C-alpha positions in Angstrom: 6.6 16.9 23.7 2.7 17.8 24.9 1.8 15.4 21.6 4.4 12.5 22.4 2.8 12.4 25.9 -0.5 12.3 25.0 0.2 9.9 22.4 1.5 7.7 24.9 -1.6 8.0 27.2 -3.8 7.0 24.2 -1.5 3.9 23.6 -1.8 2.7 26.8 -5.2 2.9 26.6 -5.3 0.9 23.5 -3.0 -1.6 24.9 -5.5 -2.5 27.9 -7.7 -3.8 25.1 -5.0 -6.0 23.1 -1.7 -6.0 22.2 -0.3 -4.8 19.1 1.2 -4.9 15.5 3.2 -3.1 13.0 3.7 -1.6 9.5 4.1 -4.3 7.4 1.6 -6.6 6.4 1.0 -9.7 8.3 3.1 -12.6 7.6 1.8 -15.8 6.2 1.1 -18.6 8.9 3.5 -21.1 9.0 2.8 -24.3 6.9 1.3 -27.3 8.8 4.0 -30.2 9.1 1.3 -33.0 8.2 -2.5 -33.4 8.1 -3.7 -30.1 6.2 -5.1 -29.0 9.6 -7.0 -25.1 9.4 -4.5 -22.6 11.0 -5.9 -19.7 13.2 -4.1 -16.5 12.9 -4.2 -13.0 14.9 -2.3 -10.1 14.4 -2.7 -6.7 16.1 -1.0 -3.4 15.8 -1.3 -0.8 18.3 0.2 3.0 17.8 0.3 6.1 20.1 1.1 9.0 17.8 2.0 12.8 18.4 1.8 14.9 15.1 2.9 18.4 15.2 2.1 20.0 11.9 3.1 23.4 10.5 1.0 25.7 12.3 -2.2 27.3 11.2 -3.9 29.2 13.8 -6.7 29.1 15.0 -6.7 25.3 13.8 -4.8 22.4 16.1 -2.0 21.5 14.5 -0.5 19.8 17.5 -2.3 16.5 19.0 -2.2 13.1 20.0 -4.7 10.1 19.0 -4.3 6.5 19.2 -4.8 3.3 16.4 -5.8 0.0 16.8 -5.7 -2.5 13.9 -6.8 -6.2 14.9 -6.5 -8.8 12.1 -7.4 -12.3 12.4 -8.7 -15.2 10.2 -8.2 -19.1 9.3 -5.9 -20.3 6.1 -5.4 -23.8 5.0 -2.5 -25.4 2.9 -3.6 -28.3 1.0 -1.8 -30.5 -1.7 -2.5 -28.5 -4.5 -4.7 -25.5 -3.2 -4.5 -23.0 -0.1 -7.0 -20.4 1.0 -7.3 -17.7 3.4 -10.1 -15.5 5.0 -9.2 -12.7 7.1 -11.2 -10.1 8.9 -9.8 -6.7 10.0 -11.1 -4.6 12.6 -9.6 -1.1 12.4 -10.2 1.6 15.0 -9.4 5.3 15.8 -8.9 6.7 19.1 -9.6 10.7 19.5 -8.8 11.8 16.0 -8.6 15.7 16.3 -12.0 17.6 15.7 -10.4 21.0 14.8 -7.6 20.1 13.0 -9.0 20.9 9.3 -8.3 24.3 8.3 -11.4 26.3 6.2 -8.2 27.6 4.0 -8.0 24.9 1.5 -4.6 25.4 0.9 -3.7 24.6 4.6 -6.2 21.5 4.6 -6.2 19.0 7.0 -3.2 19.4 9.3 -1.7 15.8 9.6 -3.0 12.3 9.2 -5.2 12.7 12.4 -7.1 15.0 10.6 -7.2 13.1 7.5 -8.9 9.9 9.4 -11.5 12.5 11.3 -12.6 13.6 7.7 -12.6 10.5 5.9 -14.9 9.1 8.6 -17.6 11.3 8.6 -16.1 13.9 11.2 -16.0 11.0 13.4 -13.1 11.2 16.1 -13.6 7.5 17.2 -14.1 5.6 13.9 -14.7 1.8 14.0 -15.4 -0.7 11.4 -14.8 -4.3 10.8 -14.6 -6.2 7.0 -13.5 -8.6 4.9 -9.4 -8.0 4.3 -8.6 -10.9 2.7 -10.4 -14.0 1.1 -8.9 -16.0 -1.5 -8.4 -19.5 -3.2 -4.9 -20.3 -4.7 -4.0 -23.2 -7.1 -0.4 -24.2 -6.9 0.7 -26.3 -9.6 4.4 -25.8 -8.2 6.0 -23.8 -5.6 6.5 -21.1 -8.3 3.6 -21.5 -10.6 0.1 -20.6 -9.6 -3.1 -18.7 -9.7 -5.1 -17.1 -6.9 -8.5 -15.2 -7.1 -10.1 -13.2 -4.3 -9.5 -10.2 -2.5 -6.0 -9.8 -2.1 -3.3 -7.5 -0.5 -1.0 -6.9 -3.6 2.1 -5.3 -3.4 4.6 -4.8 -6.5 8.3 -5.4 -6.7 8.0 -8.3 -4.1 7.7 -10.8 -6.6 10.8 -12.8 -5.4 12.4 -13.8 -2.2 16.4 -12.9 -2.6 18.4 -15.1 -0.6 21.2 -12.4 -0.7 20.2 -10.6 2.6 21.5 -7.0 1.7 18.8 -7.3 -1.6 16.3 -8.7 1.0 16.8 -5.5 3.0 16.5 -3.4 -0.3 13.8 -4.9 -1.9 11.0 -3.8 0.3 12.6 -0.7 1.9 13.6 1.0 -1.6 12.0 -1.1 -4.6 8.5 -2.1 -3.6 5.6 -0.2 -3.3 6.6 3.0 -5.3 3.6 2.3 -7.4 1.1 -0.3 -6.0 1.0 -1.1 -2.3 -0.9 -2.1 0.5 -0.6 1.4 2.3 0.1 -0.9 5.5 1.1 2.4 7.6 -2.4 3.3 7.5 -5.0 1.9 9.6 -7.5 0.4 7.0 -5.0 -0.8 4.8 -5.8 -1.3 1.0 -6.9 -4.8 -1.0 -7.8 -5.5 -4.4 -10.2 -7.8 -5.4 -8.5 -9.6 -8.4 -6.9 -12.4 -10.2 -3.1 -12.9 -10.0 -0.5 -15.4 -11.6 2.8 -16.5 -10.8 5.2 -18.8 -13.4 8.6 -19.2 -12.7 11.5 -21.4 -12.5 14.7 -21.1 -10.4 15.7 -17.5 -10.7 13.4 -16.2 -12.5 9.3 -15.0 -12.1 6.6 -13.6 -14.1 4.0 -12.3 -12.1 0.4 -11.1 -13.6 -2.2 -9.0 -11.7 -5.6 -7.4 -12.4 -7.8 -6.3 -10.1 -10.3 -3.7 -8.3 -9.0 -1.3 -5.7 -11.2 -1.6 -2.4 -12.3 1.1 0.1 -10.3 1.7 3.0 -6.7 3.5 3.9 -8.2 6.5 6.0 -11.9 5.5 5.3 -12.3 2.5 8.4 -15.1 0.8 6.2 -13.3 -1.4 3.7 -15.5 -3.6 2.6 -16.8 -1.5 -1.2 -15.5 -1.5 -4.3 -14.3 1.9 -5.7 -14.2 2.5 -9.5 -10.7 2.2 -10.0 -8.9 -0.9 -11.6 -5.4 -1.5 -12.3 -3.4 -4.3 -14.4 0.2 -5.4 -13.4 2.7 -7.4 -15.5 6.2 -7.8 -14.7 9.5 -10.4 -15.1 11.9 -10.3 -12.4 15.5 -12.2 -12.2 18.2 -12.6 -10.2 21.8 -13.0 -11.7 25.6 -13.6 -10.4 24.4 -16.3 -7.6 22.2 -14.0 -6.2 24.2 -10.7 -5.9 21.9 -9.1 -8.5 18.1 -8.5 -8.8 16.5 -7.0 -11.8 12.6 -6.3 -13.0 11.0 -4.7 -15.8 7.2 -4.0 -15.3 4.2 -2.3 -17.2 1.2 -0.9 -15.5 -2.2 0.2 -16.5 -4.5 2.4 -14.5 -8.1 3.3 -15.0 -10.0 6.1 -12.7 -13.6 6.0 -13.5 -14.6 8.2 -10.7 -15.8 10.8 -13.0 -18.0 13.0 -10.3 -14.7 14.0 -8.3 -12.3 17.2 -9.1 -8.8 15.8 -10.3 -5.9 17.2 -8.1 -3.5 18.8 -10.3 -2.4 22.6 -11.0 -5.0 23.5 -13.6 -7.4 26.4 -12.3 -10.1 24.8 -10.2 -12.9 26.2 -12.6 -11.4 24.0 -15.4 -11.1 20.9 -13.2 -14.5 21.1 -12.0 -15.4 20.7 -15.6 -13.6 17.8 -16.4 -15.7 14.8 -15.8 -13.3 12.2 -18.3 -11.6 9.0 -17.2 -7.8 8.7 -16.3 -6.2 6.3 -18.3 -2.3 5.7 -17.7 0.0 3.3 -18.9 3.5 3.1 -16.8 6.5 1.2 -18.0 9.7 0.6 -16.4 12.5 -1.4 -14.5 14.7 -1.6 -11.7 18.2 -3.2 -11.2 19.8 -3.7 -7.6 23.0 -5.5 -6.7 25.3 -6.1 -3.8 28.8 -6.8 -4.6 31.4 -7.6 -2.2 34.3 -5.4 -1.7 37.6 -5.8 1.3 35.8 -6.6 4.4 32.4 -5.3 3.2 30.2 -4.7 0.3 28.8 -2.0 -2.0 24.8 -1.7 -3.0 23.5 0.0 -5.9 19.7 0.7 -6.7 18.8 2.2 -10.0 14.9 2.6 -10.6 12.7 4.5 -13.5 9.2 4.4 -15.2 7.5 6.7 -18.2 4.3 7.2 -18.3 1.8 8.1 -21.6 -2.1 8.3 -21.6 -5.1 10.4 -20.6 -6.0 12.6 -17.8 -9.1 13.3 -18.4 -8.9 15.7 -21.8 -5.4 16.1 -21.0 -2.7 14.0 -22.8 -0.3 12.7 -20.0 3.3 12.5 -20.2 5.5 11.9 -17.5 8.8 9.8 -15.7 10.8 9.4 -12.7 13.9 7.8 -11.6 16.2 7.3 -8.9 19.6 6.2 -8.3 21.1 4.9 -4.8 23.8 3.2 -3.5 25.7 2.7 -0.3 28.9 0.6 1.8 28.1 -1.8 4.7 31.0 -2.5 7.0 30.6 -6.4 7.5 33.6 -6.5 9.7 32.0 -4.2 12.3 29.8 -6.5 14.7 26.5 -4.0 13.8 27.3 -4.3 10.1 26.8 -0.1 9.9 25.5 0.9 6.5 25.8 4.1 5.0 23.8 5.0 1.9 22.5 8.0 -0.2 20.7 8.9 -3.3 18.9 11.1 -5.5 14.9 10.7 -6.9 13.5 12.8 -9.4 10.2 12.5 -10.6 8.3 14.9 -13.6 6.0 18.2 -12.4 4.0 19.8 -14.8 5.5 22.9 -16.1 2.4 24.7 -18.0 -1.5 24.6 -16.4 -2.8 26.1 -19.6 -1.6 23.4 -22.1 -3.3 20.4 -23.2 -0.3 18.1 -21.5 -0.3 16.8 -17.7 3.7 16.5 -16.9 3.3 15.2 -13.3 4.3 12.3 -12.6 1.5 10.0 -11.3 2.4 7.7 -8.4 -1.0 5.2 -8.9 -1.8 3.4 -5.6 1.6 3.2 -3.7 2.4 2.8 0.0 4.0 6.5 0.3 5.4 6.2 3.9 8.1 3.5 2.7 9.9 6.8 0.9 8.5 9.6 2.9 8.6 8.1 6.8 7.4 11.5 8.0 4.6 11.8 5.7 4.2 15.1 4.7 4.7 14.5 1.0 5.1 11.4 -1.9 7.2 11.1 -4.7 5.0 13.5 -7.1 6.7 16.2 -8.5 9.6 15.8 -6.2 13.5 16.0 -5.9 14.9 14.3 -3.1 18.4 14.1 -2.1 19.0 11.4 0.8 21.7 10.3 3.1 20.6 7.2 5.5 22.1 5.2 8.0 21.2 1.6 9.1 22.9 -0.1 12.2 22.0 -3.4 14.0 23.7 -3.3 17.5 21.4 -6.6 18.1 20.8 -9.1 15.7 17.1 -8.4 16.2 17.5 -4.9 16.5 17.9 -2.5 13.8 18.2 1.4 14.0 17.9 3.9 11.1 18.1 7.7 10.5 17.1 9.5 7.2 18.3 12.9 6.2 16.0 14.3 2.9 16.5 17.6 1.1 13.6 17.9 -0.7 12.4 20.4 -3.5 9.8 20.7 -5.8 10.7 19.9 -9.5 8.3 22.5 -11.2 7.8 25.7 -9.3 4.0 25.9 -11.4 3.1 22.6 -10.1 1.6 21.4 -6.6 3.0 20.1 -3.4 1.7 16.3 -3.5 0.7 14.4 -0.4 -1.5 10.8 -0.1 -1.6 7.7 -1.8 -4.3 7.4 -4.3 -8.0 6.1 -4.3 -9.2 4.9 -1.3 -13.1 5.9 -1.7 -15.5 6.9 -4.1 -16.1 10.9 -2.6 -12.4 12.1 -2.4 -9.9 11.8 -5.3 -7.1 10.4 -2.9 -4.1 12.9 -3.5 -4.0 16.3 -2.3 -2.4 19.3 -3.5 -0.8 22.7 -2.0 0.2 25.6 -4.1 4.1 26.3 -4.5 3.4 29.9 -5.4 6.1 30.0 -7.8 8.5 28.3 -5.3 10.7 25.0 -5.5 12.5 25.0 -1.9 10.1 22.9 0.2 11.5 21.0 3.5 14.4 19.7 4.6 13.9 16.3 7.3 15.5 14.5 9.7 14.4 11.1 11.5 15.4 7.9 13.7 13.6 4.5 14.0 14.3 2.1 16.5 12.9 -1.3 15.1 13.1 -4.3 17.9 11.9 -7.9 17.6 11.6 -8.4 21.3 9.9 -12.2 21.0 8.9 -14.4 18.5 5.5 -13.0 18.7 6.1 -9.1 19.8 7.9 -6.4 18.1 8.3 -2.8 19.4 8.8 0.1 17.4 10.1 3.9 17.9 9.9 6.4 15.4 10.5 10.6 15.7 10.7 12.8 12.5 11.6 16.7 12.2 10.7 18.5 9.2 12.0 22.3 8.5 9.5 23.7 5.9 11.3 26.1 3.4 9.9 28.9 1.3 7.0 26.5 -0.3 5.5 25.7 3.1 6.3 29.1 4.4 4.2 30.6 1.8 1.3 28.8 3.4 1.9 28.4 6.6 3.4 31.7 7.6 2.9 31.3 11.4 5.4 28.2 11.6 7.1 26.1 9.5 8.4 23.2 11.6 6.9 19.8 11.4 6.9 17.0 13.8 5.8 13.2 14.3 6.7 10.7 16.8 5.1 7.5 17.7 5.2 4.1 19.8 4.1 0.9 17.8 3.5 -2.4 19.8 2.9 -5.9 17.3 1.4 -9.0 18.3 1.3 -11.9 15.8 0.3 -15.4 16.5 -0.8 -18.6 14.5 -1.5 -22.0 15.5 -2.7 -25.2 13.8 -5.9 -26.5 15.0 -6.0 -29.9 16.6 -5.8 -32.4 13.7 -8.2 -35.4 14.5 
């Protein structure tokens, strides 16, 4: 409660400076009706956040801090061309200065501590940088090529007309492997070339790019020595009741001076200065099937990986199955869903094979709404309820039962490389146990006006044996925030 009160006070201070924004990336500005005027757009997201991490005395595990993310720029759509230039200015208010434990297994006690450590032990980091800057040639509406600095999100190559698939795609399919890490304050961009070639119900997407700094580091301008390539074919069938995709991803991490995060002994990892090169191959299938006065939905997603993890061979995989039923005859259309995720872990730290599924450059918070874990070395059984009391108001609650796949591997957290100084994924020891966490949360997302969104979230975690061995003083974790989003755009007068 103290954390939540503190975070609300911080949000009020941030709100005095600016209105606010949300977890997803800003929507592209509306196309001008005629004359091709330049469009000015503004996006502001403000949050007051309260963390209560697992207890690690004498360090502060309970604290509040604030965030402001301002994004603004210009864009223009011409007959065959369009372009965009966008600047972002992220600020953290009062990140905790005494929440990084000297016990390396305990580490950073929540994301506030991560912001503090990632910005030179600064409680008030602020910066401004080029977020996006690209030009795109549009041969037709579904055939184009783009070059520049871009936010790239895998799994969002098409826009389903079916409202159920339109919800499932961003919430249960996209960003498992590559995303803009939109929950963080600096987020992620790529300097890349990408292209779409499609017609009607299908789309072929290609992307090759280098990741930029950002995410927890407020300076998002520099490149980092990490690049990725992506190829996907996406198709809708059965009058937009089925959506499927196959994809291949190449990943290279050339930051050979960093110590990799895995379950090998530290002295072994410190002598490993070889590159990481991984190929990921997979697909997903989603469907919405009318049944009586409602409809069933089903999601399947899977991927296999091979390559080199430094001197080791890399062999890993992951998959999920999910399903639900939505009651369309009830005005609020309640939707009950459930599913199970499993990703491989490494069972032998002393052999020549790295078996931990590697999540590449994801947005972890999409699938771990209280971001105390990611999808590596994990079993996740869950149920979720989605309800819409009003057209512009969505309520959602998730329950998760989490275990580590391998008790010889680590508890992983993070969303991948974000600067050249740290690896990007953290790992805490399992100490030979698999029982990890139970988690319950609830969120309220309200589209208050055409320009303003108001979002609330609260999550509560009950740490099990893995957590208790690292944090014996207390195994309860909590996260709460209030988020305001303001977005606005207007064409300049055309003379």
